C-alpha positions as CSV (number, residue, x, y, z in Angstrom):
1,M,0.0,0.0,0.0
2,K,2.8,2.4,0.8
3,K,4.1,1.9,-2.8
4,I,0.7,3.0,-4.2
5,V,0.5,6.1,-2.0
6,L,4.1,7.0,-2.8
7,S,3.6,6.8,-6.5
8,L,0.7,9.2,-6.3
9,F,2.8,11.5,-4.1
10,V,5.5,11.6,-6.7
11,V,3.0,12.5,-9.4
12,S,1.7,15.3,-7.1
13,A,5.2,16.5,-6.1
14,L,6.3,16.8,-9.7
15,F,4.1,19.9,-10.0
16,Q,5.0,21.5,-6.7
17,S,7.0,24.6,-6.2
18,C,8.0,26.7,-3.2
19,S,6.2,30.0,-4.2
20,S,3.1,31.2,-2.4
21,D,1.0,33.6,-4.3
22,D,-1.8,33.6,-6.9
23,D,0.1,35.2,-9.7
24,G,1.7,32.1,-11.2
25,G,5.4,31.4,-11.5
26,S,8.2,30.5,-13.8
27,N,8.2,26.7,-13.5
28,P,7.3,24.7,-16.7
29,N,3.7,24.4,-15.7
30,N,3.4,28.1,-14.6
31,I,1.9,26.9,-11.3
32,N,3.0,28.2,-7.9
33,T,1.8,26.0,-5.1
34,P,1.6,27.8,-1.7
35,A,3.0,26.2,1.4
36,T,-0.5,26.4,2.9
37,Y,-4.0,26.5,1.5
38,E,-4.1,30.3,1.1
39,F,-5.0,32.1,-2.1
40,T,-5.6,35.8,-2.6
41,R,-6.7,38.3,-5.3
42,N,-5.9,42.0,-4.8
43,D,-4.8,41.1,-1.2
44,N,-8.1,39.6,-0.4
45,S,-8.6,35.9,0.4
46,T,-10.3,34.0,-2.4
47,V,-11.0,30.9,-0.3
48,S,-14.5,30.4,1.0
49,F,-16.4,27.3,2.2
50,S,-18.7,28.5,5.0
51,G,-21.6,26.3,3.9
52,Q,-19.5,23.2,4.3
53,T,-18.4,24.3,7.8
54,T,-22.0,24.9,8.7
55,R,-23.2,21.4,7.6
56,I,-20.3,19.7,9.5
57,Q,-21.3,21.6,12.7
58,M,-25.0,20.8,12.2
59,A,-24.0,17.1,11.9
60,E,-22.0,17.3,15.1
61,E,-25.0,18.5,17.0
62,F,-27.3,16.1,15.3
63,I,-25.2,13.0,16.3
64,T,-25.2,14.2,19.9
65,A,-29.0,14.5,19.8
66,L,-29.4,11.1,18.2
67,K,-27.7,9.6,21.3
68,D,-30.1,11.4,23.7
69,D,-33.2,9.3,24.5
70,S,-35.1,12.5,25.4
71,S,-35.0,13.5,21.7
72,S,-38.2,13.1,19.8
73,K,-38.5,12.0,16.2
74,A,-39.9,15.4,15.3
75,Q,-36.8,17.2,16.8
76,L,-34.4,14.9,15.1
77,D,-36.1,15.2,11.7
78,A,-36.1,19.0,12.1
79,M,-32.4,19.0,12.8
80,F,-31.6,16.7,9.8
81,A,-33.7,18.8,7.4
82,H,-33.3,22.2,9.1
83,V,-35.3,25.1,7.8
84,E,-33.8,28.6,8.0
85,G,-34.8,30.5,11.1
86,T,-36.1,27.5,13.2
87,D,-34.5,26.8,16.6
88,D,-33.2,23.3,15.9
89,F,-29.7,23.7,17.2
90,S,-28.0,25.2,20.3
91,D,-25.9,27.4,18.1
92,A,-27.8,30.5,16.9
93,A,-25.7,30.8,13.8
94,L,-26.8,27.3,12.7
95,N,-30.4,28.2,13.3
96,E,-30.1,31.3,11.1
97,S,-28.5,29.3,8.3
98,N,-30.4,28.3,5.1
99,K,-28.3,25.1,4.9
100,N,-29.2,21.7,6.1
101,I,-27.7,18.2,6.1
102,R,-30.5,16.2,4.4
103,S,-30.5,18.1,1.2
104,K,-26.9,17.2,0.5
105,V,-27.2,13.5,1.2
106,A,-26.7,11.5,-2.0
107,A,-26.9,14.7,-4.0
108,S,-23.8,14.8,-6.2
109,T,-24.0,15.7,-9.8
110,D,-22.1,12.7,-11.1
111,Y,-23.9,10.0,-9.2
112,F,-27.4,11.3,-8.4
113,S,-28.4,14.2,-10.7
114,A,-29.9,11.7,-13.1
115,N,-30.7,9.0,-10.5
116,T,-33.2,10.5,-8.1
117,T,-34.7,7.1,-7.3
118,T,-31.5,5.9,-5.7
119,A,-30.9,9.2,-4.1
120,N,-34.3,9.0,-2.4
121,L,-33.7,5.5,-1.3
122,I,-30.5,6.6,0.4
123,K,-32.1,9.6,2.1
124,A,-34.8,7.2,3.2
125,D,-32.1,5.0,4.8
126,F,-31.0,7.9,7.0
127,D,-34.6,8.8,7.8
128,G,-35.1,5.2,8.8
129,F,-32.1,5.3,11.2
130,I,-33.7,8.2,13.0
131,A,-37.2,6.6,13.1
132,S,-35.8,3.3,14.3
133,Q,-33.6,4.9,17.0
134,V,-36.7,6.6,18.4
135,S,-39.2,3.7,18.0
136,E,-37.0,0.7,18.8
137,V,-34.0,1.8,20.9
138,F,-35.3,4.7,23.1
139,P,-38.2,2.8,24.6
140,N,-35.7,0.1,25.7
141,W,-33.0,2.4,26.9
142,D,-32.9,0.8,30.4
143,N,-33.5,-2.8,29.4
144,V,-30.6,-5.2,28.9
145,A,-30.4,-6.2,25.2
146,T,-30.7,-9.8,24.1
147,A,-30.8,-11.5,20.7
148,G,-34.0,-10.3,19.1
149,N,-34.6,-7.5,21.7
150,A,-33.3,-3.9,21.6
151,G,-31.7,-2.4,24.7
152,Q,-28.4,-1.7,26.3
153,L,-25.1,-3.6,26.8
154,Q,-22.2,-2.4,28.9
155,Q,-18.6,-3.0,27.8
156,A,-16.5,-5.3,29.9
157,G,-14.7,-3.8,32.9
158,G,-17.4,-1.2,33.6
159,G,-16.9,0.4,30.2
160,S,-19.3,2.4,28.0
161,I,-22.9,1.5,27.7
162,R,-24.0,0.8,24.1
163,Y,-27.6,1.2,22.9
164,I,-28.5,-1.3,20.2
165,N,-31.4,-2.6,18.2
166,A,-32.6,-6.2,18.2
167,K,-29.8,-7.2,15.8
168,G,-27.0,-5.5,17.8
169,L,-26.7,-2.4,15.6
170,E,-26.2,1.1,17.0
171,Y,-28.2,3.4,14.8
172,N,-26.1,6.4,15.8
173,Q,-23.0,4.7,14.5
174,A,-24.6,3.6,11.3
175,F,-25.8,7.2,10.7
176,A,-22.5,9.0,11.6
177,K,-20.2,6.7,9.6
178,G,-22.7,6.5,6.8
179,L,-22.8,10.2,6.6
180,I,-19.1,10.3,5.9
181,G,-19.8,8.7,2.6
182,A,-23.3,10.0,1.8
183,L,-22.5,13.6,2.5
184,M,-18.7,14.3,2.8
185,L,-17.2,11.9,0.3
186,D,-20.1,12.2,-2.2
187,Q,-19.9,16.0,-2.3
188,I,-16.1,16.1,-2.5
189,L,-15.4,13.2,-5.0
190,N,-18.6,13.1,-7.1
191,N,-19.6,16.7,-7.1
192,Y,-17.2,19.5,-6.4
193,L,-14.1,17.8,-8.0
194,S,-16.1,16.7,-11.0
195,P,-15.4,18.5,-14.3
196,A,-19.2,18.6,-14.7
197,V,-19.3,21.0,-11.8
198,L,-15.9,22.8,-12.1
199,D,-16.5,23.5,-15.8
200,A,-20.2,23.9,-15.8
201,G,-21.7,26.7,-17.9
202,S,-19.1,29.5,-18.5
203,N,-16.9,28.6,-15.5
204,K,-13.9,27.8,-17.6
205,E,-14.2,30.9,-19.7
206,N,-14.8,33.1,-16.7
207,N,-11.8,31.5,-14.8
208,D,-9.6,32.1,-17.9
209,S,-10.7,35.8,-17.9
210,G,-10.6,36.3,-14.2
211,V,-14.3,37.0,-13.9
212,V,-15.3,36.7,-10.3
213,E,-18.7,36.1,-8.8
214,D,-20.8,39.1,-8.0
215,G,-19.6,40.7,-4.8
216,K,-16.9,38.0,-4.3
217,D,-13.2,37.8,-4.7
218,Y,-13.2,34.3,-6.3
219,T,-14.2,32.8,-9.6
220,T,-16.9,30.1,-9.6
221,M,-14.4,27.4,-10.4
222,E,-12.1,28.4,-7.5
223,H,-15.1,28.4,-5.2
224,K,-16.2,24.9,-6.3
225,W,-12.8,23.5,-5.6
226,D,-12.8,25.3,-2.2
227,E,-16.2,23.8,-1.3
228,A,-14.7,20.3,-1.8
229,Y,-11.8,21.3,0.5
230,G,-14.3,22.5,3.1
231,Y,-16.0,19.2,3.6
232,L,-12.7,17.8,4.8
233,Y,-11.0,20.7,6.5
234,G,-13.9,23.1,7.2
235,N,-14.1,22.6,10.9
236,E,-10.4,23.2,11.5
237,V,-9.3,26.1,13.7
238,N,-7.0,27.1,10.9
239,P,-8.2,25.4,7.7
240,A,-5.2,26.6,5.7
241,E,-3.0,24.5,7.9
242,P,-5.1,21.5,8.9
243,V,-4.1,19.2,11.8
244,L,-7.1,16.8,11.3
245,G,-9.3,15.3,14.0
246,A,-11.3,18.5,13.8
247,D,-14.7,16.8,13.6
248,Q,-16.0,13.2,14.1
249,F,-16.4,12.6,10.4
250,L,-13.9,12.5,7.6
251,S,-11.4,14.7,9.4
252,E,-11.1,12.3,12.3
253,Y,-10.9,9.1,10.3
254,L,-8.4,10.4,7.7
255,E,-6.2,11.1,10.7
256,R,-6.8,7.6,12.0
257,V,-5.9,5.9,8.7
258,D,-2.9,8.2,8.2
259,G,-1.7,7.1,11.7
260,D,-1.5,3.5,10.5
261,E,2.0,2.9,9.3
262,D,0.6,0.8,6.3
263,F,-1.2,4.0,5.1
264,S,1.1,6.7,6.4
265,G,1.4,9.7,4.0
266,L,-2.2,9.5,2.9
267,A,-3.2,12.8,4.6
268,G,-0.2,14.6,3.1
269,N,-1.0,13.4,-0.4
270,I,-4.5,14.6,-0.1
271,Y,-3.6,18.0,1.3
272,N,-0.8,18.5,-1.4
273,A,-3.2,17.6,-4.1
274,F,-5.8,20.0,-2.9
275,K,-3.2,22.8,-2.8
276,L,-1.8,22.0,-6.2
277,G,-5.2,21.6,-7.8
278,R,-6.3,25.0,-6.5
279,A,-3.1,26.6,-7.7
280,A,-3.6,25.0,-11.1
281,I,-7.0,26.7,-11.3
282,V,-5.3,30.0,-10.6
283,A,-2.8,29.2,-13.4
284,K,-5.6,28.0,-15.7
285,N,-3.9,24.7,-16.1
286,Y,-6.9,22.3,-16.1
287,S,-5.0,19.1,-16.9
288,V,-3.0,19.5,-13.7
289,R,-6.2,20.4,-11.8
290,D,-7.9,17.2,-13.0
291,A,-4.8,15.1,-12.2
292,Q,-5.0,16.3,-8.6
293,A,-8.7,15.5,-8.4
294,E,-7.9,11.9,-9.3
295,I,-5.3,11.7,-6.6
296,I,-7.8,12.9,-4.1
297,K,-10.5,10.5,-5.3
298,E,-8.1,7.5,-4.9
299,N,-6.7,8.5,-1.5
300,L,-9.9,9.6,0.2
301,S,-11.8,6.6,-1.0
302,L,-9.4,4.5,1.1
303,V,-10.6,6.0,4.3
304,P,-14.0,4.2,4.7
305,A,-12.6,1.0,3.3
306,V,-9.7,0.8,5.7
307,R,-11.7,1.8,8.7
308,G,-14.5,-0.6,7.7
309,V,-12.1,-3.5,7.7
310,F,-10.3,-2.2,10.8
311,Y,-13.6,-2.3,12.8
312,L,-14.6,-5.7,11.5
313,Q,-11.3,-7.1,12.6
314,A,-11.5,-5.3,15.9
315,A,-14.8,-7.0,16.7
316,K,-13.6,-10.5,16.2
317,G,-11.7,-11.0,19.4
318,N,-14.7,-9.7,21.5
319,L,-17.6,-11.7,19.9
320,E,-17.8,-14.2,22.7
321,T,-16.3,-12.3,25.7
322,D,-17.5,-8.7,25.3
323,K,-20.5,-8.3,23.0
324,A,-20.9,-4.6,23.8
325,S,-17.4,-3.8,22.5
326,A,-17.9,-6.2,19.6
327,F,-21.2,-4.7,18.5
328,H,-19.9,-1.2,18.9
329,A,-17.1,-2.0,16.5
330,L,-19.4,-3.8,14.1
331,S,-21.8,-0.8,14.1
332,E,-18.9,1.5,13.1
333,A,-18.0,-1.0,10.4
334,Y,-21.6,-1.1,9.2
335,G,-21.6,2.7,8.6
336,F,-18.2,2.7,6.9
337,I,-19.2,-0.1,4.6
338,Y,-22.4,1.9,3.8
339,S,-20.1,4.7,2.7
340,L,-18.3,2.6,0.2
341,Q,-20.9,3.2,-2.5
342,F,-19.9,6.9,-2.5
343,T,-16.2,6.2,-3.2
344,R,-14.7,6.9,-6.6
345,M,-12.2,5.0,-8.6
346,P,-9.8,7.4,-10.3
347,N,-10.3,8.1,-14.0
348,S,-13.7,6.4,-13.9
349,D,-17.3,7.3,-13.3
350,A,-17.8,4.4,-10.8
351,P,-17.4,3.7,-7.1
352,Y,-15.0,0.9,-5.9
353,M,-18.1,-0.9,-4.6
354,T,-21.6,-0.5,-6.1
355,K,-24.7,0.0,-4.0
356,T,-25.8,-3.5,-4.9
357,E,-22.5,-4.9,-3.6
358,V,-22.7,-2.8,-0.4
359,D,-26.3,-3.8,0.2
360,A,-25.4,-7.4,-0.1
361,I,-22.6,-7.1,2.5
362,L,-24.8,-5.2,4.9
363,G,-27.6,-7.8,4.4
364,Q,-25.1,-10.6,5.2
365,L,-24.1,-8.8,8.4
366,M,-27.8,-8.5,9.4
367,E,-28.9,-12.0,8.6
368,G,-30.9,-13.8,11.3
369,N,-30.2,-12.1,14.6
370,G,-27.6,-9.9,13.0
371,F,-24.4,-9.3,15.1
372,W,-25.6,-11.9,17.7
373,D,-25.2,-14.6,15.1
374,L,-22.1,-13.3,13.3
375,S,-19.1,-15.6,12.9
376,E,-15.4,-14.9,12.6
377,N,-15.5,-16.7,9.2
378,T,-18.1,-14.2,7.9
379,I,-16.1,-11.2,9.3
380,D,-13.0,-12.4,7.6
381,S,-14.8,-13.1,4.3
382,V,-16.3,-9.6,4.2
383,S,-13.0,-8.0,5.2
384,D,-11.1,-9.8,2.4
385,A,-13.8,-8.8,-0.1
386,I,-13.5,-5.1,0.8
387,A,-9.8,-5.0,1.0
388,S,-9.3,-6.7,-2.4
389,K,-11.5,-4.1,-4.0
390,F,-9.4,-1.3,-2.8
391,G,-6.0,-2.9,-3.2
392,F,-4.8,-3.5,0.3
393,T,-4.9,-6.5,2.6
394,T,-7.0,-7.3,5.7
395,V,-3.9,-7.6,7.7
396,E,-2.7,-4.1,6.7
397,A,-6.0,-2.6,7.9
398,A,-6.5,-4.7,11.0
399,P,-5.7,-3.3,14.5
400,A,-2.1,-3.8,15.5
401,I,-1.7,-6.9,17.8
């Protein structure tokens, strides 16, 4: 795996330089890549992704509410599909926003603009997680769960209490990890980095001529690229110099995967590709821009795949001795596997795993009594199937022993 990541890094590095302004440079590609993600025009920043930051922060509050058994279905539905001016969140700025989470779930141009049937099915999955949490788990909050009965289980040694459905699934984990794919990855990989969005209408002509949006300092193409950046780095204290772990979604799990020595360098490759791609837009070099988009697609797609296999393998050792820990890990795996349908193979218009393939795996995990019946053989079979699709091994993604 390191060899794959390294090869992409070399491709990215070939286009890098040490300069740091928007005016282009003297290298063969006329692209100056800044040291950090900072771009200016007439001394004003041209970087903007406030809408993405807002949705990440809405999602953070939403997941907290989904774990509170005093939340009603109406409250959770309202947070998920927030309407401007309603008091759905504790943060007044979020309440005033005209953004919401639900409208951007399964909403990319490449995958869903001509496939609203599938998009609606995916939105319905998330609506269903909410409804089932309220109708199945909340009423059994204080009951001990057993096979076929929702309730709670405490991790061994007086650890955390997990609240699960009749098959052992934590809906809050399915929702949170599924959102990484259905919102963050889908918007980054299949929408904002797509030529169909970057070059839509007169975007390329206006970018070539330096025509900025009304009242703004950026061209539309620059802004679209920044919006992709915002879904990964938008909740950082200083997004220009991200440290990762800034939210519980893509930022946290890119950091986790990058911390695995088998995948180290992944985060740097993605950050460098974002910088170079943005600099290439400034330099009007669209072939370099598109090459960086492909690097981002390949590297970011690894995140849910690696973490899905990681959690499957993490659960194996606890299946018999600590079901609460095992089911928690399996619930995280469930959400990450759900996210695989939103990945993107570079230089293609397809995910690494289709919705049909993902649904088959999730159905396998939920057969019979679900996690209560799951065997180590099934976990290994599913892990190997995912790993082979993405070009790594189960051993590489598994927790260190």
